[in-house]
PDB file of N, CA, C and O in Angstrom:
ATOM      1  N   MET A   1      -3.458  74.407  53.210  1.00  0.00           N
ATOM      2  CA  MET A   1      -3.041  74.023  54.469  1.00  0.00           C
ATOM      3  C   MET A   1      -3.749  74.796  55.565  1.00  0.00           C
ATOM      4  O   MET A   1      -4.074  74.231  56.608  1.00  0.00           O
ATOM      5  N   ILE A   2      -3.993  76.083  55.345  1.00  0.00           N
ATOM      6  CA  ILE A   2      -4.702  76.916  56.310  1.00  0.00           C
ATOM      7  C   ILE A   2      -6.154  76.432  56.393  1.00  0.00           C
ATOM      8  O   ILE A   2      -6.715  76.336  57.485  1.00  0.00           O
ATOM      9  N   LYS A   3      -6.757  76.128  55.250  1.00  0.00           N
ATOM     10  CA  LYS A   3      -8.140  75.654  55.246  1.00  0.00           C
ATOM     11  C   LYS A   3      -8.262  74.363  56.087  1.00  0.00           C
ATOM     12  O   LYS A   3      -9.193  74.208  56.877  1.00  0.00           O
ATOM     13  N   GLU A   4      -7.291  73.438  55.893  1.00  0.00           N
ATOM     14  CA  GLU A   4      -7.282  72.181  56.598  1.00  0.00           C
ATOM     15  C   GLU A   4      -7.212  72.452  58.109  1.00  0.00           C
ATOM     16  O   GLU A   4      -7.938  71.843  58.895  1.00  0.00           O
ATOM     17  N   GLY A   5      -6.325  73.376  58.497  1.00  0.00           N
ATOM     18  CA  GLY A   5      -6.176  73.676  59.913  1.00  0.00           C
ATOM     19  C   GLY A   5      -7.488  74.187  60.535  1.00  0.00           C
ATOM     20  O   GLY A   5      -7.849  73.805  61.648  1.00  0.00           O
ATOM     21  N   LEU A   6      -8.189  75.053  59.799  1.00  0.00           N
ATOM     22  CA  LEU A   6      -9.428  75.582  60.285  1.00  0.00           C
ATOM     23  C   LEU A   6     -10.458  74.497  60.472  1.00  0.00           C
ATOM     24  O   LEU A   6     -11.254  74.560  61.410  1.00  0.00           O
ATOM     25  N   SER A   7     -10.467  73.485  59.591  1.00  0.00           N
ATOM     26  CA  SER A   7     -11.471  72.465  59.638  1.00  0.00           C
ATOM     27  C   SER A   7     -11.331  71.523  60.841  1.00  0.00           C
ATOM     28  O   SER A   7     -12.293  70.842  61.195  1.00  0.00           O
ATOM     29  N   VAL A   8     -10.139  71.469  61.483  1.00  0.00           N
ATOM     30  CA  VAL A   8      -9.941  70.565  62.585  1.00  0.00           C
ATOM     31  C   VAL A   8      -9.851  71.328  63.896  1.00  0.00           C
ATOM     32  O   VAL A   8      -9.482  70.734  64.909  1.00  0.00           O
ATOM     33  N   THR A   9     -10.170  72.616  63.922  1.00  0.00           N
ATOM     34  CA  THR A   9     -10.184  73.389  65.161  1.00  0.00           C
ATOM     35  C   THR A   9     -11.238  72.855  66.069  1.00  0.00           C
ATOM     36  O   THR A   9     -12.415  72.868  65.708  1.00  0.00           O
ATOM     37  N   LYS A  10     -10.867  72.375  67.258  1.00  0.00           N
ATOM     38  CA  LYS A  10     -11.880  71.747  68.162  1.00  0.00           C
ATOM     39  C   LYS A  10     -12.176  72.634  69.354  1.00  0.00           C
ATOM     40  O   LYS A  10     -12.952  72.241  70.225  1.00  0.00           O
ATOM     41  N   TYR A  11     -11.586  73.814  69.423  1.00  0.00           N
ATOM     42  CA  TYR A  11     -11.871  74.676  70.569  1.00  0.00           C
ATOM     43  C   TYR A  11     -12.865  75.746  70.230  1.00  0.00           C
ATOM     44  O   TYR A  11     -12.914  76.178  69.079  1.00  0.00           O
ATOM     45  N   LYS A  12     -13.665  76.201  71.175  1.00  0.00           N
ATOM     46  CA  LYS A  12     -14.652  77.281  70.960  1.00  0.00           C
ATOM     47  C   LYS A  12     -13.863  78.650  70.988  1.00  0.00           C
ATOM     48  O   LYS A  12     -13.271  79.056  71.988  1.00  0.00           O
ATOM     49  N   VAL A  13     -13.915  79.265  69.874  1.00  0.00           N
ATOM     50  CA  VAL A  13     -13.243  80.592  69.774  1.00  0.00           C
ATOM     51  C   VAL A  13     -14.146  81.523  69.033  1.00  0.00           C
ATOM     52  O   VAL A  13     -14.993  81.091  68.251  1.00  0.00           O
ATOM     53  N   ASP A  14     -13.971  82.842  69.279  1.00  0.00           N
ATOM     54  CA  ASP A  14     -14.804  83.849  68.615  1.00  0.00           C
ATOM     55  C   ASP A  14     -14.220  84.197  67.294  1.00  0.00           C
ATOM     56  O   ASP A  14     -14.984  84.452  66.363  1.00  0.00           O
ATOM     57  N   LYS A  15     -12.884  84.231  67.127  1.00  0.00           N
ATOM     58  CA  LYS A  15     -12.283  84.573  65.891  1.00  0.00           C
ATOM     59  C   LYS A  15     -10.906  83.882  65.740  1.00  0.00           C
ATOM     60  O   LYS A  15     -10.296  83.450  66.718  1.00  0.00           O
ATOM     61  N   VAL A  16     -10.454  83.798  64.496  1.00  0.00           N
ATOM     62  CA  VAL A  16      -9.110  83.250  64.191  1.00  0.00           C
ATOM     63  C   VAL A  16      -8.246  84.398  63.718  1.00  0.00           C
ATOM     64  O   VAL A  16      -8.672  85.219  62.906  1.00  0.00           O
ATOM     65  N   ILE A  17      -7.072  84.447  64.211  1.00  0.00           N
ATOM     66  CA  ILE A  17      -6.110  85.502  63.892  1.00  0.00           C
ATOM     67  C   ILE A  17      -4.891  84.921  63.169  1.00  0.00           C
ATOM     68  O   ILE A  17      -4.352  83.886  63.564  1.00  0.00           O
ATOM     69  N   ALA A  18      -4.475  85.599  62.119  1.00  0.00           N
ATOM     70  CA  ALA A  18      -3.271  85.126  61.359  1.00  0.00           C
ATOM     71  C   ALA A  18      -2.344  86.352  61.151  1.00  0.00           C
ATOM     72  O   ALA A  18      -2.758  87.347  60.557  1.00  0.00           O
ATOM     73  N   TRP A  19      -1.093  86.270  61.641  1.00  0.00           N
ATOM     74  CA  TRP A  19      -0.125  87.260  61.388  1.00  0.00           C
ATOM     75  C   TRP A  19       0.723  86.789  60.192  1.00  0.00           C
ATOM     76  O   TRP A  19       1.345  85.730  60.272  1.00  0.00           O
ATOM     77  N   ILE A  20       0.758  87.519  59.136  1.00  0.00           N
ATOM     78  CA  ILE A  20       1.441  87.109  57.913  1.00  0.00           C
ATOM     79  C   ILE A  20       2.411  88.180  57.437  1.00  0.00           C
ATOM     80  O   ILE A  20       2.090  89.368  57.428  1.00  0.00           O
ATOM     81  N   ALA A  21       3.588  87.748  57.047  1.00  0.00           N
ATOM     82  CA  ALA A  21       4.589  88.719  56.570  1.00  0.00           C
ATOM     83  C   ALA A  21       4.035  89.387  55.306  1.00  0.00           C
ATOM     84  O   ALA A  21       3.505  88.716  54.419  1.00  0.00           O
ATOM     85  N   THR A  22       4.161  90.688  55.239  1.00  0.00           N
ATOM     86  CA  THR A  22       3.666  91.410  54.060  1.00  0.00           C
ATOM     87  C   THR A  22       4.320  90.937  52.743  1.00  0.00           C
ATOM     88  O   THR A  22       3.762  91.085  51.657  1.00  0.00           O
ATOM     89  N   SER A  23       5.490  90.380  52.888  1.00  0.00           N
ATOM     90  CA  SER A  23       6.183  89.904  51.628  1.00  0.00           C
ATOM     91  C   SER A  23       5.717  88.516  51.176  1.00  0.00           C
ATOM     92  O   SER A  23       6.070  88.046  50.095  1.00  0.00           O
ATOM     93  N   ASN A  24       4.878  87.847  52.070  1.00  0.00           N
ATOM     94  CA  ASN A  24       4.404  86.525  51.740  1.00  0.00           C
ATOM     95  C   ASN A  24       3.114  86.584  50.985  1.00  0.00           C
ATOM     96  O   ASN A  24       2.067  86.255  51.544  1.00  0.00           O
ATOM     97  N   ILE A  25       3.140  86.996  49.717  1.00  0.00           N
ATOM     98  CA  ILE A  25       1.984  87.199  48.877  1.00  0.00           C
ATOM     99  C   ILE A  25       1.099  85.903  48.753  1.00  0.00           C
ATOM    100  O   ILE A  25      -0.121  85.996  48.888  1.00  0.00           O
ATOM    101  N   PRO A  26       1.683  84.735  48.505  1.00  0.00           N
ATOM    102  CA  PRO A  26       0.843  83.524  48.401  1.00  0.00           C
ATOM    103  C   PRO A  26      -0.019  83.265  49.669  1.00  0.00           C
ATOM    104  O   PRO A  26      -1.187  82.896  49.548  1.00  0.00           O
ATOM    105  N   SER A  27       0.544  83.454  50.859  1.00  0.00           N
ATOM    106  CA  SER A  27      -0.218  83.199  52.093  1.00  0.00           C
ATOM    107  C   SER A  27      -1.286  84.302  52.259  1.00  0.00           C
ATOM    108  O   SER A  27      -2.366  83.995  52.763  1.00  0.00           O
ATOM    109  N   ILE A  28      -1.056  85.506  51.882  1.00  0.00           N
ATOM    110  CA  ILE A  28      -2.011  86.581  51.952  1.00  0.00           C
ATOM    111  C   ILE A  28      -3.159  86.248  51.042  1.00  0.00           C
ATOM    112  O   ILE A  28      -4.312  86.372  51.455  1.00  0.00           O
ATOM    113  N   LYS A  29      -2.899  85.827  49.811  1.00  0.00           N
ATOM    114  CA  LYS A  29      -3.972  85.463  48.889  1.00  0.00           C
ATOM    115  C   LYS A  29      -4.730  84.275  49.448  1.00  0.00           C
ATOM    116  O   LYS A  29      -5.955  84.239  49.324  1.00  0.00           O
ATOM    117  N   SER A  30      -4.077  83.311  50.050  1.00  0.00           N
ATOM    118  CA  SER A  30      -4.753  82.164  50.610  1.00  0.00           C
ATOM    119  C   SER A  30      -5.738  82.544  51.736  1.00  0.00           C
ATOM    120  O   SER A  30      -6.881  82.088  51.720  1.00  0.00           O
ATOM    121  N   VAL A  31      -5.319  83.360  52.700  1.00  0.00           N
ATOM    122  CA  VAL A  31      -6.165  83.722  53.797  1.00  0.00           C
ATOM    123  C   VAL A  31      -7.303  84.639  53.276  1.00  0.00           C
ATOM    124  O   VAL A  31      -8.428  84.532  53.763  1.00  0.00           O
ATOM    125  N   GLU A  32      -7.041  85.518  52.318  1.00  0.00           N
ATOM    126  CA  GLU A  32      -8.110  86.348  51.806  1.00  0.00           C
ATOM    127  C   GLU A  32      -9.159  85.497  51.108  1.00  0.00           C
ATOM    128  O   GLU A  32     -10.358  85.737  51.249  1.00  0.00           O
ATOM    129  N   SER A  33      -8.709  84.516  50.364  1.00  0.00           N
ATOM    130  CA  SER A  33      -9.698  83.582  49.703  1.00  0.00           C
ATOM    131  C   SER A  33     -10.563  82.795  50.674  1.00  0.00           C
ATOM    132  O   SER A  33     -11.659  82.349  50.336  1.00  0.00           O
ATOM    133  N   LEU A  34     -10.032  82.632  51.921  1.00  0.00           N
ATOM    134  CA  LEU A  34     -10.779  81.932  52.947  1.00  0.00           C
ATOM    135  C   LEU A  34     -11.678  82.925  53.786  1.00  0.00           C
ATOM    136  O   LEU A  34     -12.346  82.517  54.737  1.00  0.00           O
ATOM    137  N   GLY A  35     -11.664  84.180  53.409  1.00  0.00           N
ATOM    138  CA  GLY A  35     -12.549  85.155  54.032  1.00  0.00           C
ATOM    139  C   GLY A  35     -11.907  85.955  55.175  1.00  0.00           C
ATOM    140  O   GLY A  35     -12.609  86.684  55.876  1.00  0.00           O
ATOM    141  N   PHE A  36     -10.581  85.833  55.376  1.00  0.00           N
ATOM    142  CA  PHE A  36      -9.972  86.678  56.374  1.00  0.00           C
ATOM    143  C   PHE A  36      -9.941  88.127  55.935  1.00  0.00           C
ATOM    144  O   PHE A  36      -9.845  88.421  54.743  1.00  0.00           O
ATOM    145  N   ILE A  37     -10.019  88.984  56.845  1.00  0.00           N
ATOM    146  CA  ILE A  37     -10.029  90.446  56.584  1.00  0.00           C
ATOM    147  C   ILE A  37      -8.765  91.027  57.151  1.00  0.00           C
ATOM    148  O   ILE A  37      -8.439  90.737  58.302  1.00  0.00           O
ATOM    149  N   LYS A  38      -8.023  91.842  56.401  1.00  0.00           N
ATOM    150  CA  LYS A  38      -6.779  92.494  56.869  1.00  0.00           C
ATOM    151  C   LYS A  38      -7.228  93.607  57.780  1.00  0.00           C
ATOM    152  O   LYS A  38      -8.150  94.357  57.459  1.00  0.00           O
ATOM    153  N   THR A  39      -6.568  93.712  58.928  1.00  0.00           N
ATOM    154  CA  THR A  39      -6.804  94.805  59.886  1.00  0.00           C
ATOM    155  C   THR A  39      -5.729  95.897  59.610  1.00  0.00           C
ATOM    156  O   THR A  39      -4.856  95.751  58.755  1.00  0.00           O
ATOM    157  N   ILE A  40      -5.851  96.963  60.366  1.00  0.00           N
ATOM    158  CA  ILE A  40      -4.784  97.996  60.238  1.00  0.00           C
ATOM    159  C   ILE A  40      -3.628  97.738  61.094  1.00  0.00           C
ATOM    160  O   ILE A  40      -2.657  98.491  61.021  1.00  0.00           O
ATOM    161  N   GLU A  41      -3.638  96.710  61.926  1.00  0.00           N
ATOM    162  CA  GLU A  41      -2.517  96.365  62.821  1.00  0.00           C
ATOM    163  C   GLU A  41      -1.319  95.865  62.002  1.00  0.00           C
ATOM    164  O   GLU A  41      -1.475  95.023  61.117  1.00  0.00           O
ATOM    165  N   GLU A  42      -0.177  96.366  62.291  1.00  0.00           N
ATOM    166  CA  GLU A  42       1.104  95.886  61.676  1.00  0.00           C
ATOM    167  C   GLU A  42       2.108  95.792  62.770  1.00  0.00           C
ATOM    168  O   GLU A  42       2.022  96.447  63.809  1.00  0.00           O
ATOM    169  N   GLU A  43       3.083  94.932  62.493  1.00  0.00           N
ATOM    170  CA  GLU A  43       4.191  94.694  63.508  1.00  0.00           C
ATOM    171  C   GLU A  43       5.449  94.364  62.755  1.00  0.00           C
ATOM    172  O   GLU A  43       5.435  93.654  61.750  1.00  0.00           O
ATOM    173  N   VAL A  44       6.528  94.891  63.261  1.00  0.00           N
ATOM    174  CA  VAL A  44       7.829  94.560  62.711  1.00  0.00           C
ATOM    175  C   VAL A  44       8.608  93.664  63.638  1.00  0.00           C
ATOM    176  O   VAL A  44       8.780  93.968  64.818  1.00  0.00           O
ATOM    177  N   ARG A  45       9.086  92.542  63.092  1.00  0.00           N
ATOM    178  CA  ARG A  45       9.769  91.573  63.902  1.00  0.00           C
ATOM    179  C   ARG A  45      11.180  91.327  63.359  1.00  0.00           C
ATOM    180  O   ARG A  45      11.388  91.343  62.146  1.00  0.00           O
ATOM    181  N   SER A  46      12.126  91.105  64.232  1.00  0.00           N
ATOM    182  CA  SER A  46      13.518  90.811  63.858  1.00  0.00           C
ATOM    183  C   SER A  46      13.789  89.362  64.071  1.00  0.00           C
ATOM    184  O   SER A  46      13.425  88.804  65.106  1.00  0.00           O
ATOM    185  N   PHE A  47      14.452  88.707  63.070  1.00  0.00           N
ATOM    186  CA  PHE A  47      14.839  87.318  63.148  1.00  0.00           C
ATOM    187  C   PHE A  47      16.355  87.186  62.928  1.00  0.00           C
ATOM    188  O   PHE A  47      16.934  87.948  62.154  1.00  0.00           O
ATOM    189  N   ASN A  48      16.990  86.238  63.594  1.00  0.00           N
ATOM    190  CA  ASN A  48      18.401  86.105  63.444  1.00  0.00           C
ATOM    191  C   ASN A  48      18.822  85.766  62.017  1.00  0.00           C
ATOM    192  O   ASN A  48      19.880  86.183  61.546  1.00  0.00           O
ATOM    193  N   GLN A  49      17.942  84.977  61.323  1.00  0.00           N
ATOM    194  CA  GLN A  49      18.283  84.497  59.978  1.00  0.00           C
ATOM    195  C   GLN A  49      17.997  85.547  58.928  1.00  0.00           C
ATOM    196  O   GLN A  49      18.354  85.337  57.769  1.00  0.00           O
ATOM    197  N   GLU A  50      17.373  86.668  59.261  1.00  0.00           N
ATOM    198  CA  GLU A  50      17.080  87.690  58.290  1.00  0.00           C
ATOM    199  C   GLU A  50      17.957  88.879  58.493  1.00  0.00           C
ATOM    200  O   GLU A  50      18.258  89.228  59.634  1.00  0.00           O
ATOM    201  N   VAL A  51      18.379  89.516  57.439  1.00  0.00           N
ATOM    202  CA  VAL A  51      19.215  90.733  57.517  1.00  0.00           C
ATOM    203  C   VAL A  51      18.385  91.971  57.944  1.00  0.00           C
ATOM    204  O   VAL A  51      18.792  92.780  58.778  1.00  0.00           O
ATOM    205  N   GLU A  52      17.229  92.056  57.329  1.00  0.00           N
ATOM    206  CA  GLU A  52      16.306  93.194  57.607  1.00  0.00           C
ATOM    207  C   GLU A  52      15.157  92.704  58.488  1.00  0.00           C
ATOM    208  O   GLU A  52      14.820  91.521  58.440  1.00  0.00           O
ATOM    209  N   PRO A  53      14.546  93.578  59.288  1.00  0.00           N
ATOM    210  CA  PRO A  53      13.353  93.237  60.024  1.00  0.00           C
ATOM    211  C   PRO A  53      12.225  92.896  59.052  1.00  0.00           C
ATOM    212  O   PRO A  53      12.194  93.386  57.923  1.00  0.00           O
ATOM    213  N   VAL A  54      11.285  92.035  59.515  1.00  0.00           N
ATOM    214  CA  VAL A  54      10.175  91.614  58.665  1.00  0.00           C
ATOM    215  C   VAL A  54       8.905  92.255  59.134  1.00  0.00           C
ATOM    216  O   VAL A  54       8.611  92.240  60.329  1.00  0.00           O
ATOM    217  N   LYS A  55       8.126  92.831  58.207  1.00  0.00           N
ATOM    218  CA  LYS A  55       6.872  93.457  58.546  1.00  0.00           C
ATOM    219  C   LYS A  55       5.712  92.527  58.427  1.00  0.00           C
ATOM    220  O   LYS A  55       5.537  91.926  57.366  1.00  0.00           O
ATOM    221  N   PHE A  56       4.892  92.362  59.459  1.00  0.00           N
ATOM    222  CA  PHE A  56       3.749  91.464  59.459  1.00  0.00           C
ATOM    223  C   PHE A  56       2.488  92.355  59.503  1.00  0.00           C
ATOM    224  O   PHE A  56       2.490  93.483  59.996  1.00  0.00           O
ATOM    225  N   CYS A  57       1.398  91.749  58.942  1.00  0.00           N
ATOM    226  CA  CYS A  57       0.073  92.357  59.059  1.00  0.00           C
ATOM    227  C   CYS A  57      -0.863  91.321  59.637  1.00  0.00           C
ATOM    228  O   CYS A  57      -0.684  90.116  59.457  1.00  0.00           O
ATOM    229  N   LYS A  58      -1.862  91.819  60.332  1.00  0.00           N
ATOM    230  CA  LYS A  58      -2.828  90.970  61.040  1.00  0.00           C
ATOM    231  C   LYS A  58      -4.080  90.748  60.229  1.00  0.00           C
ATOM    232  O   LYS A  58      -4.635  91.715  59.708  1.00  0.00           O
ATOM    233  N   PHE A  59      -4.553  89.529  60.095  1.00  0.00           N
ATOM    234  CA  PHE A  59      -5.777  89.166  59.469  1.00  0.00           C
ATOM    235  C   PHE A  59      -6.696  88.509  60.502  1.00  0.00           C
ATOM    236  O   PHE A  59      -6.223  87.761  61.358  1.00  0.00           O
ATOM    237  N   ILE A  60      -7.972  88.774  60.435  1.00  0.00           N
ATOM    238  CA  ILE A  60      -8.945  88.029  61.339  1.00  0.00           C
ATOM    239  C   ILE A  60     -10.008  87.468  60.502  1.00  0.00           C
ATOM    240  O   ILE A  60     -10.257  87.867  59.365  1.00  0.00           O
ATOM    241  N   LYS A  61     -10.674  86.453  61.159  1.00  0.00           N
ATOM    242  CA  LYS A  61     -11.847  85.819  60.564  1.00  0.00           C
ATOM    243  C   LYS A  61     -12.714  85.439  61.731  1.00  0.00           C
ATOM    244  O   LYS A  61     -12.248  84.807  62.678  1.00  0.00           O
ATOM    245  N   ILE A  62     -14.009  85.829  61.673  1.00  0.00           N
ATOM    246  CA  ILE A  62     -14.962  85.402  62.668  1.00  0.00           C
ATOM    247  C   ILE A  62     -15.157  83.912  62.581  1.00  0.00           C
ATOM    248  O   ILE A  62     -15.414  83.392  61.495  1.00  0.00           O
ATOM    249  N   TYR A  63     -15.040  83.193  63.707  1.00  0.00           N
ATOM    250  CA  TYR A  63     -15.054  81.770  63.651  1.00  0.00           C
ATOM    251  C   TYR A  63     -16.268  81.217  63.002  1.00  0.00           C
ATOM    252  O   TYR A  63     -16.168  80.201  62.315  1.00  0.00           O
ATOM    253  N   GLY A  64     -17.459  81.841  63.179  1.00  0.00           N
ATOM    254  CA  GLY A  64     -18.606  81.292  62.512  1.00  0.00           C
ATOM    255  C   GLY A  64     -18.557  81.240  61.002  1.00  0.00           C
ATOM    256  O   GLY A  64     -19.336  80.529  60.367  1.00  0.00           O
ATOM    257  N   ASP A  65     -17.644  81.992  60.436  1.00  0.00           N
ATOM    258  CA  ASP A  65     -17.422  82.047  58.999  1.00  0.00           C
ATOM    259  C   ASP A  65     -16.394  81.061  58.468  1.00  0.00           C
ATOM    260  O   ASP A  65     -16.132  81.005  57.267  1.00  0.00           O
ATOM    261  N   CYS A  66     -15.802  80.268  59.399  1.00  0.00           N
ATOM    262  CA  CYS A  66     -14.674  79.397  59.066  1.00  0.00           C
ATOM    263  C   CYS A  66     -15.078  78.046  58.435  1.00  0.00           C
ATOM    264  O   CYS A  66     -14.208  77.259  58.063  1.00  0.00           O
ATOM    265  N   GLN A  67     -16.364  77.782  58.316  1.00  0.00           N
ATOM    266  CA  GLN A  67     -16.817  76.502  57.770  1.00  0.00           C
ATOM    267  C   GLN A  67     -16.621  76.483  56.258  1.00  0.00           C
ATOM    268  O   GLN A  67     -16.942  75.490  55.607  1.00  0.00           O
TER     269      GLN A  67
END
C-alpha cells in the first residue's frame, strides 16, 4: 500500500516522511524494504483509544529514490 501511494505522488517534493509506531513491525519492514531510512527523531503521542502513549519513529526517503 505504501509503494502504491508513492507511485501516484503528483507533487514535486524533496523527500517523503513516514511516522510509524515502533510497535508496528510490519509497517517498519515495509518502509525499510522501500528504501526509507530511520532517523533519530522519535515522538510519543497519546490517543484516547490507547491506554499507554504510543512511541513513533521518523523514516525518510529522498524522493528521487521513490521510483
